[in-house]
BAGU-826444 format. One record per residue (C-alpha): residue number from 0; x, y, z negated. Coordinates in pm, whole numbers, plus 50000, padded with zeros to 5 digits. Example, Ala and Ser with C-alpha at 12.3 -4.5 7.8 and 13.67 -1.06 7.14 Angstrom:
<recs>
[rec 0, [51230, 49550, 49220]]
[rec 1, [51367, 49894, 49286]]
</recs>
This chain:
<recs>
[rec 0, [50889, 49977, 51862]]
[rec 1, [50660, 49958, 51568]]
[rec 2, [50723, 50139, 51243]]
[rec 3, [50578, 50060, 50941]]
[rec 4, [50571, 50227, 50597]]
[rec 5, [50458, 50083, 50262]]
[rec 6, [50262, 50299, 50037]]
[rec 7, [50313, 50194, 49697]]
[rec 8, [50038, 50360, 49436]]
[rec 9, [50130, 50200, 49106]]
[rec 10, [50182, 50474, 48834]]
[rec 11, [50413, 50244, 48648]]
[rec 12, [50755, 50100, 48720]]
[rec 13, [50734, 49780, 48538]]
[rec 14, [50397, 49629, 48701]]
[rec 15, [50302, 49303, 48885]]
[rec 16, [50243, 49497, 49171]]
[rec 17, [50609, 49498, 49229]]
[rec 18, [50598, 49123, 49278]]
[rec 19, [50331, 49187, 49546]]
[rec 20, [50562, 49463, 49706]]
[rec 21, [50858, 49286, 49692]]
[rec 22, [50698, 48973, 49904]]
[rec 23, [50556, 49225, 50150]]
[rec 24, [50906, 49370, 50189]]
[rec 25, [51064, 49028, 50232]]
[rec 26, [50787, 48907, 50494]]
[rec 27, [50837, 49216, 50727]]
[rec 28, [51240, 49201, 50656]]
[rec 29, [51186, 48855, 50787]]
[rec 30, [51071, 48951, 51106]]
[rec 31, [51297, 49218, 51155]]
[rec 32, [51121, 49508, 51030]]
[rec 33, [51274, 49736, 50796]]
[rec 34, [50961, 49961, 50682]]
[rec 35, [50990, 50301, 50525]]
[rec 36, [50879, 50304, 50145]]
[rec 37, [50687, 50573, 49953]]
[rec 38, [50665, 50498, 49607]]
[rec 39, [50396, 50758, 49485]]
[rec 40, [50533, 50752, 49128]]
[rec 41, [50860, 50889, 49254]]
[rec 42, [50713, 51174, 49393]]
[rec 43, [50725, 51500, 49217]]
[rec 44, [50430, 51492, 48962]]
[rec 45, [50396, 51874, 48963]]
[rec 46, [50355, 51868, 49368]]
[rec 47, [50108, 51570, 49349]]
[rec 48, [49892, 51767, 49089]]
[rec 49, [49886, 52124, 49211]]
[rec 50, [49848, 52014, 49577]]
[rec 51, [50157, 52110, 49724]]
[rec 52, [50144, 52053, 50055]]
[rec 53, [50467, 52256, 50137]]
[rec 54, [50688, 52059, 49888]]
[rec 55, [50984, 51907, 50077]]
[rec 56, [50914, 51575, 49919]]
[rec 57, [50559, 51548, 50006]]
[rec 58, [50636, 51671, 50339]]
[rec 59, [50911, 51412, 50396]]
[rec 60, [50672, 51126, 50262]]
[rec 61, [50378, 51260, 50502]]
[rec 62, [50628, 51236, 50776]]
[rec 63, [50715, 50870, 50701]]
[rec 64, [50306, 50838, 50762]]
[rec 65, [50317, 51033, 51074]]
[rec 66, [50583, 50823, 51243]]
[rec 67, [50467, 50494, 51149]]
[rec 68, [50170, 50311, 51358]]
[rec 69, [50119, 50042, 51050]]
[rec 70, [50066, 50140, 50693]]
[rec 71, [50051, 49870, 50432]]
[rec 72, [49891, 50056, 50117]]
[rec 73, [49977, 49861, 49757]]
[rec 74, [49759, 49994, 49475]]
[rec 75, [49656, 49827, 49118]]
[rec 76, [49304, 49830, 49014]]
[rec 77, [49211, 50056, 48751]]
[rec 78, [48843, 50086, 48636]]
[rec 79, [48712, 49909, 48958]]
[rec 80, [48894, 50171, 49170]]
[rec 81, [49243, 50212, 49313]]
[rec 82, [49504, 50421, 49107]]
[rec 83, [49470, 50790, 49059]]
[rec 84, [49815, 50854, 49141]]
[rec 85, [49755, 50728, 49480]]
[rec 86, [49453, 50911, 49537]]
[rec 87, [49649, 51235, 49438]]
[rec 88, [49887, 51141, 49725]]
[rec 89, [49610, 51059, 49991]]
[rec 90, [49473, 51370, 49915]]
[rec 91, [49768, 51546, 50044]]
[rec 92, [49796, 51364, 50385]]
[rec 93, [49674, 51579, 50680]]
[rec 94, [49277, 51562, 50727]]
[rec 95, [49355, 51287, 51019]]
[rec 96, [49676, 51171, 50888]]
[rec 97, [49565, 50799, 50938]]
[rec 98, [49420, 50839, 51280]]
[rec 99, [49558, 50579, 51544]]
[rec 100, [49721, 50382, 51243]]
[rec 101, [49679, 50039, 51155]]
[rec 102, [49585, 49993, 50782]]
[rec 103, [49655, 49696, 50556]]
[rec 104, [49528, 49733, 50206]]
[rec 105, [49642, 49518, 49947]]
[rec 106, [49523, 49542, 49586]]
[rec 107, [49613, 49360, 49219]]
[rec 108, [49358, 49327, 48951]]
[rec 109, [49228, 49178, 48652]]
[rec 110, [48915, 48982, 48797]]
[rec 111, [48796, 48872, 49128]]
[rec 112, [48495, 49106, 49066]]
[rec 113, [48731, 49400, 49156]]
[rec 114, [48780, 49252, 49534]]
[rec 115, [48532, 49477, 49628]]
[rec 116, [48713, 49778, 49523]]
[rec 117, [48899, 49763, 49857]]
[rec 118, [48558, 49788, 50064]]
[rec 119, [48361, 50040, 49840]]
[rec 120, [48621, 50256, 49675]]
[rec 121, [48936, 50252, 49902]]
[rec 122, [48819, 50213, 50283]]
[rec 123, [48572, 50510, 50242]]
[rec 124, [48876, 50731, 50141]]
[rec 125, [49091, 50596, 50436]]
[rec 126, [48819, 50651, 50684]]
[rec 127, [48808, 50999, 50587]]
[rec 128, [49165, 51041, 50677]]
[rec 129, [49100, 50901, 51019]]
[rec 130, [49144, 50545, 50978]]
[rec 131, [48964, 50333, 51239]]
[rec 132, [49151, 50015, 51237]]
[rec 133, [49168, 49887, 50864]]
[rec 134, [49267, 49527, 50811]]
[rec 135, [49055, 49304, 50568]]
[rec 136, [49379, 49309, 50357]]
[rec 137, [49464, 49111, 50036]]
[rec 138, [49343, 49073, 49695]]
[rec 139, [49566, 48944, 49430]]
[rec 140, [49475, 48856, 49045]]
[rec 141, [49702, 48977, 48788]]
[rec 142, [49699, 48602, 48684]]
[rec 143, [49859, 48493, 48976]]
[rec 144, [50163, 48667, 48960]]
[rec 145, [50418, 48537, 48705]]
[rec 146, [50633, 48781, 48527]]
[rec 147, [51000, 48689, 48531]]
[rec 148, [51329, 48858, 48416]]
[rec 149, [51449, 49203, 48508]]
[rec 150, [51134, 49345, 48645]]
[rec 151, [51059, 49060, 48884]]
[rec 152, [50746, 48869, 48951]]
[rec 153, [50653, 48554, 49134]]
[rec 154, [50334, 48524, 49304]]
[rec 155, [50170, 48171, 49287]]
[rec 156, [50128, 47950, 49597]]
[rec 157, [49752, 48052, 49658]]
[rec 158, [49827, 48423, 49604]]
[rec 159, [50140, 48414, 49846]]
[rec 160, [49928, 48226, 50112]]
[rec 161, [49664, 48498, 50111]]
[rec 162, [49901, 48758, 50125]]
[rec 163, [50089, 48604, 50421]]
[rec 164, [49786, 48551, 50593]]
[rec 165, [49685, 48908, 50569]]
[rec 166, [50043, 49020, 50672]]
[rec 167, [50001, 48790, 50955]]
[rec 168, [49673, 48983, 51045]]
[rec 169, [49846, 49242, 51189]]
[rec 170, [49892, 49150, 51570]]
[rec 171, [50230, 49041, 51658]]
[rec 172, [50220, 49275, 51966]]
[rec 173, [50234, 49571, 51664]]
[rec 174, [50531, 49423, 51495]]
[rec 175, [50781, 49438, 51783]]
[rec 176, [51117, 49511, 51691]]
</recs>
C-alpha cells in the first residue's frame, strides 16, 4: 500500500499555494489516497530555527516522511528559490531521508522565469537528501490562481491541467490503495 505525504512549505496561512494544496489533496482523495500532511509553518519555529532534531513534533513529521513512499512538496517561489521555511525543515530530515521515495515538486511563482527554480534550486537539495526519483513536477503562476472568499482559491483550467498531469505522472502502481 502506498503512503503519500504532502509537505507544504508556505510560511503564510493565506497564500495562493493553498489553492494548489487543495487541488492536490482532492485529487489524491479522489483516487482513494488519504495523505499525511506536514504544514511546515505549523511546526514549532524554535525547533526549526535551532535545528532541534529531537523535538517531538519534528520527529513526528520526519516519521510521516519515513513511512511514505511518495512525497509531494509544495512551495512558493521567493527570490528565485523555494521558501526558507521549507529549507529549514528539509535540513532536519535525516541525511538520506528521501532515499527510495518518489518526489513530486510543485511550485507557485510570479513569472515563468521562476520555473527553473525547481531544477536549479530545489532538486539539488532533494538529491542531497537521497532522492533519486524526482518527477518533473508542476509550476503554477500566481495569476493562474483566483482568490475567492474565506481563504479559498481556484486554479484556472490551464494550471489545473498541468497540475493533474503532474499528479498523474506518479505511476498508478505506486498509488495503489
